N, C-alpha and C positions, 0 to 999 in steps of 0.2 A: 476339501483337502487339496492343497497344491500338488500338481503333478510334477514329474521331473522334466518334462519339456517346457521350454520357455516360450510362451506365446506372446501375442501383442501386449504391450504394457497397458495397464489401466491407469489413466491419468486423470487426476483431480486438480484442477487449476483454474485460476482466473487471470493468469499471466502466461499467454501462450508460449513465448520464447523460453521462459524459465521452465515451464512444464515440459516442453520438448527435450530440454537439456537433461532434466531429471529422469524422464522416461528412457532416454538413451543410456544414461548412466546406470540405471537399474538393470536394464537389459544386458549391458556389458558386464556388470558386476556378477550377475547370475551366470553368464556364459564363462566368465573367468574364474569362477569358484566351482570346480567340478563336483565337490561334495554337497553343494547346496541344491535345494529344490526351487529356489527363486530369490528375488531380492526386491528391496524398496529403496527409494531415495526421497529424502525429505528436506525441504529448505525452510529455514527460519530466518525471516528478514527483520533487521533492526532499523526502525525509522525510515521506512521506505515511502517516499513521497508519492509513488504511483499506487500505493496499496493502502486499503483501510487498515488502521492500526489494530482493530478488533478482529480482523479476518484470521481464519485458520491458516497454519503453515501449509505450504504447497507440497503435495505428495504424489509420487508415481509408484506403481507397483506392477510386478509381472503377473500377478494373480489376484483376483478379488479377495480371497481369504487373507492374503498378506496385507492388503490395504486395510482390512478390518483390524489387523494386529497393530498397525500404526495408530489407528483411531483410538483403540483402547488404551494405548499408552498416553496419548495426548489428553484424553478425557480423564483418566485416572491419575495422571501425574506420576506414574511409575513405569519403569521398563528400561531396557538397555539403551534405547534411543536417548531418553532424557538423561540417563546416567552418563552417556558418552558426551552429551552436550555440556553437562554440569562439570565434568572432570577434564574435558578436552582430551581424553584418551579412550581407546577402544573399550567396549563393554559388551558382555554377553554371557552365555551359559553353555557349558558343554552338554548338560543333560537337565532339561527343565523338570523332568520327573523327580529329580532329587535336589532341585534348587528352588528354594521358597522365598527368595529376595523380593520378587514382584508378584504377589498373589493373584491379582486380577489379570495381569498380562499372562502369567503362567497358565491360568485356567483356560484362557481364550486360545493360547498357542497349542496347548495339549489337545483341546477340543478339535483343533484344525489339523492335528497330526504332526505338529512341529515339535521336535525334541531338542534341537540345538539352535543357537542364534548368536550372531555377532554384529555389532554396530560400530562403524568407524566415523569419527567426526572430522570435518574439514571446515576451515573458516578463512574468509578473505573479504576485506573491505565491507564489513557489516553483514555479510552473508554467511550463515552457517549451514552447511549441508551434512547430513548423516546418510551413510550408505549401509544398509543392513542386509545380511544374507541369512537364510534360514535352511535347516537341515531336517529331513524326516527321521534320521537316526542320530543317536547321541554320538558326540565326538567333538574335538576342538575345531571350531571354524575361524577363530580370530587369526591364527597364524596364516591360514590359507587365504583369508580375505585381505590380509595386509600386503600381499604380493602385488598381483596385477590390479586388484581393486583399489589398493592404496594409491598407486600411481594414477589410475583413471580418476579417482576422487579429487586428487590435488589439481590435475589439469582441468577437469570439468568445473570444479568450484571457481577456479581462477577465471575461466572463460565466462561462466555465468555471472560472476561479480562484475567483470568488465562490461558485459552487455547491459547489466542492470544500471551501472553508472552512466553508460552511454545514453540509455533511455531516459534516465533522470535529467541528464544535461539537455537532451532534446525537449523535454517537457518545460524546462526553465526557459530555453530559448523561445518556445511558443508563447509562454506567459509574458516574457519581455516584449515580444513582437506584438502581442495583443494590447499590452499597456501602451506601447509607442503609438499604435494605430488609434487608440482611444484618447490619447492626450489632447489632440486639437479640439474634439468636441467637449471634453472636460474643461478646457480653458475657456471655450465659448460660454458654457454654462456658468462658470465662475464669473465671467464678465457680466452676465445677466443678473446674477445674484448681487454682485457689487453695485450695479445700477439701481436695482430695486430696493435694497436694504441700505445702501450707502456705507457698506463695510469695506474693508480691504481684502486683498486677494487671499491671505491666509485664513481669515475668518470665513470667507465665502467657500473655500475648499473644505474647511473643517465642517461647516454646516451641511454641505452636500454629502460629505462622508458619513456624518451621523444620521442624516435622513436615509441614506442607502442602508446602513446597518439596521436602523429601526423598521424599515419597510421591507427588509430582506430582499433587496434588489441590488444588482450589480451597479457600481458607481457609473460605468459607461452607459448602461441602459437608462439610469436616472438622468444623466447629463443629456442623452439624446432626447428624452422627453421634455426637458426644460428648453433645449434649443428648438425643437419642433413647435413649441408653444409660441414662438416669435413669428410664425407664419402669417396668419390673418388676424386682424384686429389686434395689432401689437399692443397698444396701450391697455386694452381690455384684458388680454392674456397676462400681461405683466402685473396688473392689479390682482388678478386671480392667483398668480404665482406668489405675489407678495403676501397675500392672506395666508396661503398655505405655509410659506416659509416662516412667517411670524408665528403661526400656530405651533410650529416645531421649536422655534427658538426666538423668544422675545428679547434676548439679551444681546442681539447684534448691535455693535456700536455704530453710530452714524459717522459717515465720512466727513472730512473737512468741509465746512460751508454748506452741508446738506442737513436738513432737519430730520429727526427720527421719523421713520415710516409708521403709518398706522393703517389698519385694514380699510378705513373708509376715506383714506386720503388719496386724491388722484395724483398722477404723475405729471411733471412738467412737459409741456409740449415741445 
């Protein structure tokens, strides 16, 4: 059963920055709602490039029992958190002993000694945050929570959304940087493929791309392997490469003035 003192938040997250923000928000919401015994903060992320699409929402709680109350709502698909998200308005119950709208959540909450609850939703740039406060005695928590907690929720959600967008931008910059750094070796590999198969640049790149997908290897890694094969015994390596490439794609068109390649055909000196 959650006590009246607010200890260190229990944080469940794979995104440290977001998790810290939620933990601080839950702690502040509990402290700012005198009639509550604790609070939780939950973030639902829409199309986050830094996060697995099937991952659970990120949650922070001021007490383990309250964290379990969030879990039962997410697992059962019912409860004030989901109601607040669905309607975009605060949701809760003044006395769960006489409120049977959410049977599974109600049973878990009463078992933990929680009689009243209120959840406030906040949304900004694809990030939806709910702040929930819980009481050991019956009574209205929604109005109390909408004061300081409402202001905190707005500010914290906006801050976390900005941080999330910033991290997403940094990830895109890293991806672009990696692509630029790998471009020269990909171009070299395309040149080798063009020479071996007598195809044009677009066909060479498309062939490497398809081999990369079929072999579940990154294009840059495949290109490095192709380029490294030019080291010793150039002609022998190119013939071996030609056999492998033709095995993947026999439809490569020969270039102007160059006969179609065959596995047992040597290369011009």
